[in-house]
C-alpha positions in Angstrom: 69.7 97.9 121.8 69.8 98.8 118.0 72.8 101.0 118.3 75.0 97.9 119.6 73.4 95.8 116.9 74.3 98.4 114.2 77.8 98.5 115.5 78.1 94.7 115.4 76.9 94.9 111.8 79.5 97.6 110.9 82.3 95.9 112.3 81.5 92.6 110.6 81.2 94.5 107.4 84.7 96.0 108.2 86.2 92.6 109.0 84.9 91.4 105.6 86.2 94.4 103.5 89.5 94.5 105.2 90.1 91.0 104.4 89.1 91.8 100.8 91.6 94.9 101.0 94.3 92.6 102.2 93.7 90.3 99.4 93.8 93.2 96.9 97.1 94.5 98.5 98.6 91.2 98.2 97.6 91.0 94.3 99.0 94.6 94.2 102.4 93.3 95.3 102.6 90.5 92.7 101.6 93.0 90.0 104.2 95.6 91.2 106.9 92.6 90.8 105.7 91.8 87.3 104.9 95.2 85.9 101.1 94.4 85.2 99.9 97.7 85.0 96.3 97.1 83.6 95.7 94.9 86.6 97.2 97.4 89.0 95.0 100.1 87.8 91.9 97.9 88.3 93.2 96.8 91.8 93.8 100.6 92.6 90.2 101.3 91.7 88.7 98.3 93.8 91.2 99.6 96.6 90.0 103.1 96.5 86.2 101.9 96.4 86.7 99.7 99.5 88.6 102.4 101.4 85.8 104.9 100.6 83.1 102.3 102.1 85.3 101.8 105.2 85.7 105.6 105.8 81.9 106.1 105.4 81.1 103.3 107.8 83.7 104.7 110.3 81.5 107.8 110.4 78.3 105.7 111.2 80.5 103.8 113.9 81.2 107.0 115.7 77.4 107.9 115.6 76.6 104.3 117.0 79.3 104.6 119.7 77.8 108.1 120.9 74.4 106.5 120.9 75.4 104.0 123.4 77.0 106.6 125.6 80.5 106.9 124.3 82.0 110.3 124.6 85.1 111.0 122.2 87.0 112.7 124.9 86.9 109.9 127.2 89.7 107.8 125.4 89.7 104.9 122.9 86.4 103.2 122.0 87.7 99.9 122.7 88.3 100.6 126.4 84.7 102.0 126.5 83.3 99.0 125.0 85.2 96.8 127.3 84.1 98.6 130.4 80.7 98.6 129.3 80.8 94.8 129.3 79.9 94.2 125.7 82.5 91.4 125.2 81.3 90.1 121.7 81.4 93.8 120.4 84.9 94.2 121.9 86.1 91.1 120.2 84.7 92.2 116.9 86.3 95.6 117.4 89.5 93.7 118.1 89.4 91.7 115.1 88.4 94.6 112.7 91.5 96.5 114.3 94.0 93.3 113.8 92.8 93.2 110.1 93.3 96.9 109.8 97.0 96.6 111.3 97.6 93.7 108.7 96.5 96.0 105.8 98.6 98.9 107.0 101.6 96.5 107.3 101.0 95.1 103.6 100.6 98.5 102.4 103.8 99.7 103.9 105.6 96.8 102.3 104.0 97.8 98.9 105.2 101.3 99.4 108.7 100.2 99.8 108.5 98.3 96.6 107.3 101.5 94.9 110.0 103.4 96.3 112.6 101.1 95.2 111.0 100.9 91.7 111.3 104.7 91.7 114.9 104.8 92.7 115.7 102.1 90.1 113.9 104.3 87.4 115.7 107.3 88.5 119.0 105.5 88.2 118.1 104.2 84.7 117.3 107.8 83.8 120.6 109.1 85.2 122.5 106.4 83.1 120.4 107.3 80.0 121.1 111.1 80.5 124.8 110.3 80.9 124.9 111.6 84.6 125.9 108.5 86.4 129.4 109.9 87.0 128.3 113.2 88.0 128.5 114.6 91.4 125.5 114.2 93.6 123.7 116.6 95.9 121.0 116.0 98.6 117.7 117.3 97.9 115.3 118.9 100.7 113.8 115.5 101.5 117.2 113.9 101.7 117.2 112.3 98.2 120.3 112.1 96.1 120.0 114.5 93.0 122.7 114.7 90.3 123.9 118.2 89.5 123.1 117.8 85.9 119.9 116.3 86.3 118.4 119.7 86.2 119.6 120.6 82.9 116.9 120.9 80.4 117.1 118.2 77.7 114.6 119.9 75.2 112.0 122.4 75.2 108.9 122.9 73.0 
């Protein structure tokens, strides 16, 4: 079946590119700790390119799954693949899913680092403005906001 072979090829490409994405995310983490903005910009461009390719291939995988009899309302594709007795395809699917979850975990860790850096920058800005001893309020998203931080410093 050509659709099964196509799906295997798509999953193999996903696995390779998800490993590349994990490598990029690890590099991104080290760039965040060293504030290497030029490399970080390059990594962001590479990451976006990989994600676009993975998204496009996801559409192709759906078409290939439908071609072998999968119905979107019948549950998870991995269950369909396993129930169809396609063990090699199921193993590839599980491997791609594991890679994707690893990338999500690394990305969440990077997000926490970015959040920490943003909070640190906000604190430095408060000190610079002289608002560090001011009262704080909670914003709509639960973040701390100084009462005086809404004061306009200058206007053009």
